Phi, psi and omega in degrees: 000129179278115188270355185297324177300322180296312184294317180297317180294318180293321177295316180296309177299323181290317180290316182301323183293330179299309177293315180301314182302301185295316176299316183293315182295310182289327172298316177299319179297318183291320182292320180296324182279352178285126182272334178288113187291321179294320176291322177298325182288321179296309178297325177299315181296323180294314184292328182275345185310319177298344181283328186261343177284144172301137181307324183294323179292319178294321181297318179302316177296321177297319179291324180293325186268322189254359178290177185300329178263356179288156180306312182281318177298318177297322184292318180290329179290315184291320188258337182237350181066027178248131177256117183283310186292146182056043173224168182297329175301331178291328176294322178293319178300316181292326178290321178297312184296313188286323182269346179308313180302326178296312178298314182299312184294316176302313182294319180295315176300323177290321178295323179294341179274350179291131180293118183295336178297326174299315180295314179302316178300314180299319182291324183294338179266003173091019176289134180288158180298326179296317179291324177297318182298316184277319187273340181242302184296307182295317183298317180286316185275003187304315180303310178300320179297315180294328173295316177299323179296317179296314179297317179298321180298312182289327178297316179289329175298321184262013182294130181235308191292308183289327179297319182288336182280316187260339182251336179077203183225074186256116185299129177081358180235305188233004179279099181270182185300306179302326180288320178294324175295316174301317179296320182293320178293319179300328182266010181058031178260074186292338181291314178291323178298317180300318183294322177293317178297321177297323179295314179292329180293319175300310181301315185297315179295323175298318178297317176299314177301314179296322180295319182296328176297316178293324180292323181295322180294326182294318178295322178296322180297319183286000000 
């Protein structure tokens, strides 16, 4: 059994959740504070779009932008000598794009549950918006945000469509667990596919258990 897909998937999901977490939380914070409903609806639709698009379509757009001939991909190759597409970094990029909406929606829902009267009271006593964000918004919404982070991690771990489009199936570099399962089934190696599936199931069950812990904490807070 080749263990490299497991290591690649874990590294990809771990690094992607770092970007997804901060991007999702700050995007949700910004959207919640927008008073213009039409603008908020448009921005929300754009941010959630990767969640409703087929992963292969999202992967196509990523390949179009970050590929060798894409505007950003071509720029990185010419000026830095770095190829984004079909590299391990591409697996992280795909995981971030696909899992971002889950993190964003969870964080936004958690922020919307924060009592606005507490925020107004904090402003009247002179607290800065930055302190309000960390000491009130984050503190109250933390269980929901943490649950969103766990969902985003597992989504990044199981990403297949966009990853296969922009990162390919390079053994030891971009072959993640879902791609390894697909390859094993295509080669009629059901034994290897079953082992990879069991690994994903174990990680997923552990993630669900952890998420339930945060959900229980959220109910206690309320």
